[in-house]
C-alpha positions as CSV (number, residue, x, y, z in Angstrom):
1,M,35.6,71.9,-81.8
2,T,32.6,70.2,-83.8
3,A,33.0,67.3,-85.6
4,L,30.6,65.5,-88.3
5,A,29.2,62.1,-88.9
6,G,28.0,60.6,-92.1
7,C,28.3,63.4,-94.4
8,G,29.4,60.9,-97.0
9,E,29.7,62.1,-101.2
10,H,27.7,64.6,-102.1
11,K,26.6,64.8,-105.4
12,S,27.2,67.6,-108.1
13,A,24.0,69.7,-108.6
14,S,24.2,67.8,-112.4
15,T,23.7,64.7,-111.2
16,V,20.7,65.2,-108.8
17,R,17.2,64.4,-110.3
18,S,14.8,67.3,-109.7
19,P,11.3,65.9,-108.1
20,S,9.6,65.6,-111.3
21,A,12.1,63.2,-113.0
22,S,11.8,60.0,-112.7
23,G,12.7,58.0,-109.4
24,P,12.7,58.8,-106.0
25,T,13.0,62.5,-104.2
26,S,16.1,62.5,-102.1
27,V,15.3,62.2,-98.6
28,P,17.4,64.7,-95.7
29,H,20.3,62.7,-94.1
30,P,20.2,63.1,-90.9
31,V,24.3,64.4,-89.7
32,V,25.5,64.7,-85.7
33,H,27.6,67.4,-84.6
34,L,28.6,67.1,-81.5
35,S,30.7,70.2,-79.7
36,A,32.2,70.6,-76.0
37,D,32.1,74.1,-74.2
38,G,35.6,74.2,-73.6
39,T,38.2,71.4,-74.0
40,A,39.9,70.4,-70.4
41,L,38.0,67.6,-68.1
42,V,39.3,67.8,-64.9
43,P,38.4,64.4,-62.6
44,G,36.5,65.8,-59.5
45,G,36.2,69.0,-61.4
46,P,33.2,71.1,-62.5
47,P,30.9,69.3,-64.9
48,L,32.1,69.5,-68.9
49,P,29.6,71.2,-70.7
50,L,28.7,69.3,-74.0
51,R,26.7,69.9,-76.7
52,L,24.7,67.5,-79.5
53,S,22.6,68.8,-82.9
54,V,21.5,66.8,-86.1
55,T,20.9,68.3,-88.9
56,G,19.0,67.5,-91.7
57,L,16.2,65.1,-89.4
58,T,13.0,65.6,-90.3
59,A,10.0,64.7,-87.9
60,G,9.4,61.3,-89.1
61,Q,12.7,60.6,-88.9
62,A,13.3,61.6,-85.5
63,D,10.2,59.4,-84.2
64,G,11.8,56.5,-82.5
65,R,15.2,57.2,-82.9
66,R,18.1,57.7,-81.2
67,V,21.4,58.2,-80.8
68,T,24.6,57.0,-78.7
69,I,26.8,58.9,-76.9
70,Y,30.2,57.0,-76.1
71,I,32.3,58.0,-73.5
72,G,36.0,57.2,-73.3
73,T,36.7,57.6,-69.7
74,V,34.9,56.7,-66.4
75,P,32.1,58.9,-66.2
76,N,30.6,59.4,-62.8
77,K,27.4,60.3,-64.5
78,L,26.0,62.3,-67.7
79,Q,23.2,65.1,-67.2
80,I,20.6,65.6,-70.0
81,R,19.1,69.6,-69.7
82,E,15.7,69.0,-70.2
83,N,12.2,72.0,-69.1
84,G,15.1,74.0,-67.5
85,S,16.3,71.4,-65.2
86,W,19.4,68.4,-65.3
87,H,18.6,65.0,-65.3
88,D,20.7,62.0,-65.3
89,V,20.8,59.9,-68.5
90,P,21.3,56.2,-67.6
91,L,24.5,54.4,-69.1
92,Q,25.6,51.4,-69.8
93,W,28.8,49.5,-70.6
94,T,29.1,48.4,-74.2
95,N,31.3,45.3,-73.7
96,E,30.8,42.7,-70.8
97,R,33.1,39.9,-71.7
98,D,36.0,41.9,-71.1
99,D,37.2,45.7,-70.4
100,N,37.7,46.7,-74.2
101,G,34.7,48.9,-74.1
102,E,33.0,52.2,-73.5
103,F,30.1,53.9,-71.5
104,A,27.6,54.8,-73.7
105,A,24.2,56.7,-73.2
106,L,21.0,55.9,-75.5
107,V,19.1,59.4,-76.0
108,P,15.6,59.6,-77.8
109,L,15.4,62.2,-80.4
110,T,12.0,62.7,-79.7
111,Y,10.8,64.7,-76.6
112,R,7.2,64.7,-75.4
113,G,6.5,63.7,-79.0
114,K,7.9,66.8,-80.6
115,A,11.9,65.9,-82.5
116,R,14.7,68.0,-80.9
117,T,17.8,69.0,-83.2
118,S,20.0,70.1,-80.0
119,L,20.6,68.7,-76.6
120,D,22.6,69.7,-73.7
121,F,24.2,67.4,-71.3
122,R,26.9,67.5,-68.9
123,L,29.6,65.0,-67.9
124,F,31.1,64.6,-64.4
125,S,33.5,62.8,-63.8
126,A,34.8,61.4,-60.5
127,D,37.9,62.0,-59.2
128,Q,39.6,58.4,-58.6
129,R,43.2,58.8,-60.8
130,T,45.8,58.1,-58.2
131,N,49.4,59.0,-58.8
132,D,50.1,55.4,-60.0
133,V,47.3,53.3,-61.0
134,A,48.5,49.5,-61.5
135,G,52.0,51.0,-62.7
136,K,50.2,52.8,-65.2
137,A,50.4,57.0,-66.0
138,P,47.1,58.8,-65.3
139,A,45.5,59.3,-68.9
140,V,46.1,62.9,-70.5
141,T,43.7,62.8,-72.8
142,T,39.9,61.2,-73.2
143,T,37.4,60.5,-76.2
144,V,33.9,61.4,-76.6
145,A,31.7,60.1,-79.5
146,A,28.2,60.3,-81.1
147,Q,26.3,58.7,-83.9
148,M,22.6,57.1,-84.7
149,S,21.9,53.6,-82.9
150,K,21.2,50.9,-84.9
151,D,19.4,49.7,-81.9
152,A,16.6,51.3,-79.9
153,R,17.5,49.6,-77.2
154,H,21.7,48.4,-77.1
155,A,24.6,50.7,-78.1
156,D,26.9,49.0,-80.3
157,I,30.0,47.9,-78.6
158,H,31.9,50.6,-80.4
159,P,31.6,53.6,-81.9
160,A,31.7,53.6,-85.9
161,A,35.4,55.3,-87.6
162,S,32.4,58.3,-89.3
163,A,31.4,58.9,-85.9
164,T,32.1,62.5,-84.8
165,R,34.0,62.3,-81.9
166,L,36.0,65.3,-79.4
167,S,38.9,64.7,-78.2
168,L,39.2,66.2,-74.9
169,S,42.5,66.8,-72.7
170,V,42.8,65.7,-69.2
171,D,44.2,68.2,-66.9
172,P,46.5,66.1,-63.7
173,T,45.1,67.7,-61.2
174,H,43.8,65.5,-58.7
175,L,42.8,64.6,-54.8
176,T,43.4,62.0,-52.4
177,L,41.3,61.7,-49.1
178,K,43.0,59.6,-46.2
179,V,41.6,58.7,-42.9
180,P,42.4,56.9,-40.3
181,Q,41.8,52.7,-41.0
182,I,40.5,51.7,-37.3
183,L,40.3,53.5,-33.8
184,R,39.5,52.2,-30.5
185,A,37.4,53.5,-27.9
186,T,36.4,52.9,-24.9
187,E,32.9,53.1,-23.7
188,G,32.5,55.9,-21.6
189,G,35.4,57.1,-21.6
190,T,37.8,60.1,-23.4
191,P,37.5,60.7,-27.0
192,V,39.5,59.5,-29.5
193,E,40.4,62.3,-32.0
194,W,39.5,61.0,-36.2
195,H,41.9,62.6,-38.9
196,V,40.6,63.7,-42.9
197,R,43.3,64.4,-44.7
198,V,42.4,65.9,-48.6
199,H,45.5,66.3,-50.8
200,N,46.0,67.7,-54.1
201,A,48.8,65.4,-55.5
202,A,50.1,66.1,-58.9
203,G,47.8,68.8,-59.8
204,R,48.4,72.1,-62.1
205,L,44.8,73.8,-61.0
206,T,43.7,75.4,-57.4
207,R,41.1,73.3,-56.6
208,S,38.0,74.7,-54.9
209,H,34.2,75.1,-53.8
210,L,35.4,72.4,-51.7
211,R,33.9,70.7,-49.0
212,V,34.5,68.0,-46.7
213,A,31.1,65.8,-45.7
214,V,31.3,63.2,-42.4
215,S,29.1,60.6,-41.7
216,L,28.1,58.9,-38.3
217,A,26.7,55.7,-38.6
218,P,26.2,52.8,-36.6
219,G,28.5,49.5,-36.0
220,E,25.8,47.4,-36.3
221,I,22.5,47.1,-37.8
222,G,19.8,48.3,-35.4
223,Q,22.0,50.1,-33.1
224,S,22.0,54.2,-32.6
225,V,24.1,56.9,-32.6
226,R,22.1,60.0,-31.5
227,Q,23.9,59.3,-27.6
228,V,27.2,59.2,-29.2
229,H,29.7,62.2,-28.4
230,W,31.4,63.9,-31.2
231,S,32.3,67.0,-32.1
232,I,34.7,69.3,-34.9
233,S,37.3,71.1,-35.1
234,R,36.5,74.8,-36.1
235,E,38.8,78.0,-36.1
236,D,41.0,75.9,-33.4
237,R,37.3,75.6,-31.7
238,W,35.7,72.4,-30.8
239,A,31.2,72.3,-32.3
240,D,29.1,70.0,-30.6
241,L,27.6,67.4,-33.0
242,T,25.9,65.0,-30.3
243,G,22.7,63.6,-32.0
244,Q,24.0,64.9,-35.3
245,T,24.7,61.7,-37.9
246,H,25.8,63.8,-40.6
247,V,28.2,67.6,-40.9
248,E,29.6,69.7,-43.9
249,T,32.8,71.4,-43.2
250,D,32.7,75.3,-44.7
251,E,34.3,75.9,-48.6
252,F,38.0,75.8,-49.1
253,E,40.2,76.2,-51.8
254,L,43.7,73.2,-52.6
255,K,46.7,74.9,-54.1
256,P,48.4,72.6,-55.9
257,G,50.4,70.4,-53.5
258,E,48.4,71.4,-50.9
259,T,46.2,69.5,-47.8
260,R,43.4,70.2,-45.8
261,T,42.9,68.3,-42.6
262,V,39.9,67.8,-41.1
263,R,39.3,66.9,-37.2
264,I,37.1,65.4,-35.2
265,R,36.8,63.6,-32.1
266,I,34.3,61.2,-30.9
267,A,33.6,59.2,-27.4
268,L,31.4,56.3,-27.0
269,P,28.7,56.3,-24.0
270,A,28.9,54.8,-21.1
271,G,26.6,51.4,-21.0
272,A,26.3,47.6,-21.3
273,K,29.9,46.3,-22.3
274,P,29.2,44.5,-25.8
275,S,30.6,40.3,-25.5
276,R,32.8,40.3,-28.0
277,S,36.3,42.3,-29.0
278,D,35.8,43.1,-32.4
279,A,32.5,45.2,-31.5
280,V,31.9,47.8,-33.8
281,G,30.6,51.2,-31.8
282,A,30.4,53.1,-34.5
283,V,31.6,54.0,-38.2
284,L,32.6,57.6,-39.6
285,W,32.5,58.1,-43.1
286,A,34.1,60.9,-45.3
287,A,34.0,62.1,-48.8
288,V,35.0,65.6,-50.7
289,T,31.8,67.1,-52.1
290,A,31.3,70.7,-54.3
291,P,28.0,72.4,-55.0
292,W,27.9,70.2,-58.3
293,W,27.8,66.9,-56.6
294,P,26.0,67.0,-53.2
295,S,25.9,64.5,-50.5
296,D,24.0,61.9,-49.2
297,P,23.6,62.5,-45.5
298,D,23.3,58.5,-45.2
299,Q,26.3,57.8,-47.3
300,P,28.0,61.0,-48.8
301,S,29.9,60.6,-52.0
302,G,30.6,63.4,-54.4
303,V,34.2,64.6,-56.1
304,T,36.0,61.5,-54.9
305,T,35.2,58.3,-56.1
306,N,33.9,56.5,-52.8
307,P,33.5,57.8,-49.5
308,V,36.1,56.3,-46.9
309,G,35.4,55.4,-43.7
310,T,36.8,54.0,-40.7
311,N,35.1,52.0,-37.6
312,I,35.6,53.0,-34.5
313,L,35.8,49.6,-32.1
314,V,34.8,49.0,-28.8
315,Q,37.9,49.1,-26.5
316,H,37.5,47.1,-23.2
């Protein structure tokens, strides 16, 4: 699927001036092409490869020029392939006054002093859709557009009607992640159990290569959780995690409609009782991750939009 922008009318051979004729010599007009390796975008799924190429671009024209990529969905991130590795491309919102805008990326057409006419990208879209968002059904299509940028610093609010664009279908497969809102534990008492439930809701695809990342964080600044006793259930056996602050499950897959539950036990160590009745002894965070979405042990992120957490309150 390839589209062209800025082609305009082409003069017939009889009307084109030769270099020896009077008047200026015709200058090649850059034309932007945009294509996708596949047409379905799965929020929270593997990144979607995109390729942007420019024809009719001279080295002089490339110097100082940029191309703007407009993304008509809420992306998690956009990456460009340079020197054999992937790098994040900064995204900006094109209209700060209201919601009538797009996320856009400005990409220079020169790299290390050389013009580049072919660029490889990959688009990540976090799984932020639910069964119903503000009474609206999830989007079934999204648009990606690209055009030469008039301003080297800021993208236009909207791409021109002539901009090359792709219409991508959005697969309804998505995940939901739920944890308890609050748990109460007694210092030095028996463990309490925490559940993480991941559900493949309203989907047509089996989601694979998934992991659940869990982090244990202090309830207050300056506290330590190294002495907090916690464990994870693996194959019906409890694996001790005391002294650790982060753990990930083995990879698993979820068929449409299926749910995976991860069980955690946590016990607060004995110590001086806090003066406040609402003191937080610790916080548990969970997120769904995948090979293309590495997890940060300090604050896991990944397939789902944001990590979900539970405060462990100290029970008197």
